[in-house]
C-alpha positions in Angstrom: -0.3 -17.2 95.1 1.7 -14.4 93.6 2.3 -14.0 89.5 5.9 -14.6 90.0 5.0 -17.8 92.2 2.3 -19.0 89.6 5.1 -18.8 86.7 7.6 -20.7 88.8 5.2 -23.7 89.1 4.5 -23.4 85.4 8.0 -23.5 84.4 10.0 -25.5 86.8 9.2 -28.9 87.3 10.8 -29.0 90.9 8.2 -27.0 92.3 5.6 -29.7 91.4 5.9 -33.1 93.1 4.2 -35.0 90.7 6.4 -33.7 88.2 3.8 -33.4 85.4 3.8 -31.2 82.6 1.8 -28.1 82.9 0.2 -26.0 80.1 3.3 -24.2 79.6 5.7 -27.0 79.6 3.5 -28.4 76.6 4.0 -25.0 74.6 7.7 -24.8 75.3 8.2 -28.6 73.7 5.9 -27.9 70.6 8.2 -24.7 70.1 11.4 -26.9 70.7 10.2 -29.6 68.0 9.1 -27.0 65.6 12.3 -25.0 65.8 14.2 -28.4 65.5 12.0 -29.3 62.2 12.7 -25.6 60.7 16.4 -26.3 61.2 16.4 -29.6 59.6 14.2 -28.7 56.6 16.6 -25.5 56.4 19.6 -27.6 55.6 17.6 -28.9 52.3 18.7 -26.2 49.5 15.9 -26.6 47.2 13.1 -26.1 49.7 15.5 -23.0 51.7 15.9 -21.3 48.6 12.1 -21.3 47.6 10.9 -20.4 51.1 14.1 -18.4 52.4 11.7 -15.4 53.9 9.9 -17.8 55.6 12.3 -20.0 57.5 14.4 -16.7 58.2 11.2 -15.3 59.9 10.3 -18.7 61.7 13.9 -18.9 63.1 13.8 -15.0 64.5 10.4 -16.0 65.8 11.7 -19.0 67.9 14.8 -16.8 68.8 12.3 -14.3 70.4 10.6 -17.1 71.9 13.5 -18.7 73.6 14.8 -15.5 74.7 11.1 -14.8 76.5 11.4 -18.3 78.0 14.8 -17.8 79.2 14.3 -14.1 80.8 10.9 -15.6 82.3 12.7 -18.5 83.8 15.6 -16.1 85.2 12.7 -13.6 87.0 10.9 -16.5 88.3 13.5 -18.6 89.8 13.8 -16.2 92.5 10.7 -18.1 94.3 12.9 -21.0 94.5 12.9 -22.0 98.2 16.1 -20.8 100.2 17.3 -18.4 102.6 19.4 -16.7 99.7 18.2 -13.5 98.1 16.7 -13.5 95.0 19.6 -12.5 92.8 21.8 -15.2 94.4 19.2 -17.8 93.4 19.3 -16.2 89.7 23.1 -16.4 89.7 23.2 -20.0 90.8 20.3 -20.9 88.4 22.5 -19.4 85.6 25.4 -21.6 86.3 23.2 -24.9 86.0 23.4 -27.1 83.1 19.9 -26.4 81.6 20.0 -22.5 82.1 23.6 -22.9 80.2 21.6 -25.1 77.2 18.8 -22.1 77.1 21.3 -19.3 76.6 23.0 -21.4 74.4 20.1 -22.0 72.1 18.9 -18.7 72.5 22.6 -17.2 71.3 22.9 -19.8 68.4 19.3 -18.9 67.0 19.6 -15.1 67.3 23.4 -14.2 66.7 22.7 -15.5 62.8 20.5 -12.3 62.4 23.6 -10.1 63.5 26.5 -11.7 61.9 27.3 -11.8 58.3 29.8 -14.2 57.9 28.3 -17.2 55.7 30.7 -20.0 57.4 29.7 -19.0 60.7 26.1 -18.8 59.8 26.1 -22.5 58.5 27.7 -23.5 61.7 25.5 -21.8 64.1 22.5 -23.2 62.2 23.5 -27.0 62.8 24.1 -26.2 66.3 20.3 -25.0 66.5 19.4 -28.8 67.1 21.2 -28.2 70.5 17.2 -27.1 71.3 16.7 -30.8 71.8 19.0 -31.0 74.7 16.3 -28.9 76.6 13.8 -31.8 76.3 16.0 -33.2 79.1 14.4 -30.6 81.6 10.6 -32.2 80.7 11.7 -35.8 80.2 11.1 -38.2 82.9 12.4 -40.9 80.8 15.9 -39.3 80.4 15.9 -38.5 83.8 15.4 -42.1 84.7 17.8 -43.5 82.0 20.5 -41.3 83.4 19.8 -42.8 87.2 19.7 -46.1 85.8 23.4 -45.8 83.9 24.8 -44.1 87.3 23.2 -46.8 89.4 24.6 -49.4 87.5 27.9 -47.8 86.4 30.2 -50.5 87.9 28.3 -53.1 86.0 28.8 -51.4 83.3 32.5 -51.1 83.7 33.1 -54.6 83.9 31.1 -55.4 80.5 33.3 -52.5 79.2 36.7 -54.3 80.4 35.2 -57.5 78.9 34.8 -55.9 75.6 38.0 -54.4 75.4 39.4 -57.8 75.9 37.3 -59.4 73.5 38.1 -56.5 71.0 42.1 -57.0 71.3 41.7 -60.9 71.6 39.9 -61.2 68.4 42.2 -58.6 66.5 45.2 -60.5 67.7 43.5 -63.9 66.8 42.9 -62.7 63.2 46.4 -61.0 62.9 47.9 -64.6 63.6 45.7 -66.2 61.1 45.1 -63.9 58.4 48.1 -61.5 58.7 50.2 -63.1 55.8 47.1 -63.7 53.6 45.4 -60.4 53.8 48.1 -58.0 54.9 45.9 -54.7 53.8 43.1 -56.0 56.4 45.1 -57.9 58.8 48.6 -57.2 58.4 49.0 -55.4 62.2 46.8 -56.0 65.2 45.7 -51.8 64.7 44.3 -53.0 61.2 42.6 -56.0 62.3 41.0 -54.0 65.4 38.6 -52.5 62.4 37.3 -55.9 61.6 37.2 -56.8 65.4 35.0 -53.5 66.2 32.4 -54.3 63.1 32.0 -58.0 64.2 31.6 -57.5 68.0 28.9 -54.7 67.2 27.2 -57.1 65.0 27.3 -54.4 62.3 29.1 -56.7 59.8 29.7 -54.3 57.0 31.3 -57.4 55.0 34.4 -55.0 53.5 36.8 -57.1 55.5 36.3 -61.0 56.1 38.7 -64.1 56.9 39.7 -66.6 54.1 41.4 -69.2 55.9 39.9 -72.0 57.5 41.4 -71.2 60.9 40.5 -67.6 60.2 37.0 -68.6 59.7 36.5 -70.6 63.1 38.4 -67.6 65.1 36.1 -65.0 63.6 33.1 -67.4 64.3 34.0 -67.5 68.2 34.5 -63.7 67.9 31.2 -62.8 66.3 29.2 -65.2 68.6 31.0 -63.6 71.7 29.9 -60.2 70.1 26.4 -61.3 70.6 26.5 -61.7 74.2 28.8 -58.8 74.8 26.0 -56.4 73.1 23.2 -58.1 75.2 25.1 -57.7 78.4 25.0 -53.7 78.8 21.4 -54.1 77.0 20.2 -56.2 80.0 21.8 -54.5 82.7 20.4 -50.9 81.4 17.1 -52.3 81.0 16.7 -53.8 84.3 17.8 -50.6 86.1 15.9 -48.5 83.8 12.9 -50.6 85.2 13.9 -50.1 88.7 13.7 -46.5 88.2 10.6 -45.9 86.7 9.0 -48.5 89.4 10.6 -46.3 91.9 8.9 -43.2 90.6 5.3 -44.8 90.4 5.6 -45.8 94.1 6.2 -41.8 95.1 2.9 -41.3 93.3 -0.2 -41.3 95.5 -3.1 -43.8 94.4 -5.2 -40.7 93.1 -2.3 -39.5 91.0 -2.0 -43.2 89.4 -5.4 -41.9 87.9 -4.0 -39.4 86.0 -0.7 -40.5 84.6 2.0 -38.1 84.0 1.9 -37.2 80.3 
């Protein structure tokens, strides 16, 4: 096996049937986590002021690391199976979602060392948290969740439609019952929708509540409906996620099951 083929095997999960993380994958994941931690603590003014030099060097180091990773992937992706030429495969990879994420992370990490505008620097530092999106390449859980949502999308459409009916119905009911008593909160259906949203989502900030007996009865029905409304999509996604993970396990040989994927 050539060096490029070994590198491709290390960096691209699609080249490995079991989808397990390689040593290189683990190193990249640690770098992603560390870069996100640095980006987070860098927003704490007191800490950032005292450790400005260390933070800048760390950010620059992560930028170089991600640049090297991107270039290495660009070089190794030519090993991907197919009759196309090396650069055709590379250009195809460069247009893929995760390649664009990789490039974006490199840009927002290194560009602040070139630009001088303070507002732009603050904006780009926030975008460095986009490095978390690189996790999608390594996470079987995220892939399974995405497949689960797509598979049950029609079920979720139905629950979404029911949510809109209950949302508008609750807002209309409270507008009718409380509109004259609390015009600021329930004086129109759009105003009442704020109460309806926080009630249906079971958040319940408590800033708006009905005062009349009729309003309280209607609010009770809306609140109880909200409990079921939250449970429905949760159950749908949980069942689909379980099915997706079971399908993944069924693809693994018995010998592989002795060493489960990290």
